[in-house]
N, C-alpha and C positions, 0 to 999 in steps of 0.2 A: 565723761571719761577724761581723765587727766592727760596731759601731753605725753607723759612718760608711758602710760598704758597705751596710748594711741601709737606711739613710736614702736613699742615692744610688739604690738599686734601686727604692725606693718612689716617689721624686720623678720619676725617669725613666719609671717605669710610668705615672704620671699624665700626663706630657707626651706619651708615646707613645699613650696612649688617645685624646687629642685629635687628634694629628697623623695617626694612622692613619685615623680616621674622616674627617677633612678630606681626606686623600689619596684615599681610596676614593670620597668624594663627587665630587671633581674628576674622577676617572677615569670615573665613571658619567655625569657631566654632559657630558664630552667625547665619550663614546661616543654618548650620546643626541643630541648636536648633530651627530654624524657627522663630527667633526674628524679630519683625517688627521694623521699624525706631523709632517708639515711645517707644518701649521696650528698644531699644539700648540707646536712649537718656535718658530714666529714669535711666538706670544703670550708665551712665556717669555723670549724674547730681551731681555736687559737689564731684566728685571722684578726689581727689588731686593726687593720684598715676597716673591715666590716663592722667590728665592734664600735669603733669611733664613729662610723657612719650612722649606725643605729642609735648610738648614744646621742648624737646630734639630733636625730629624728625625734627621739623621745623628749629631749629637753625642749626643743622647739614646740612640739605638740603640747607639752605640759605647761608652757607659758601661754601659747596661743589660745588653746581651748577655754581655759577658765576666764580669760579676758572677754572673749566673745559671749560665753555663757553668762557672765556677770551682766553684760549689757542687755541680753535677751531677758533675763530674769527681772532686772530693774524695769525694763519697758513693759513687760507683760503683767507683772505682779505688783509693781510698786515697791518691792522690797529693796531698800537702799541702806547705805550707811555701813558702819563698822562691822556689823554682824554678817552682812553679805560679803564684804571684803575678806573677813576671816574664813567664811565658808568656802569661798573660791580659792583662798590660799591653801586651805586643807585639801581641796580637790586637786590643786596643782601638785602638792606634795605627794598625794596618793598616786596620781598619774606618773609622776617622775619615778617614784619608788618602784611601782609595779613594772613600768616599762624598762627601767634600768636593770631590774632583777631578771626580766625576760631576756634582755640583750646579753647580760652576763651568762645566763644559763645556756644560751645558744653558743656563745663564745667558748665556754668551758666544757661543753658537752662532748 
């Protein structure tokens, strides 16, 4: 793993540690308050802070997961080189695209 990938993995891990705890806290609070899916969507509708929060979550996950998966695949299968890097790049783009679409759908619902 290159130094840049190592650093990206660690920085995104730190970001994910924060956003996962915050996300789970929000889920627990919503459940405790007895909110329905409709009530939750009403609260997230055009809430720019929550959109930015989930966009950060998605971008961090889209960077973090492919780096880790790249290392696992290389170690377990021996697949290395440019083709693996391109496959993981495509995976990162897919994660980011799908995640940001979902975040925007909740924001604009």
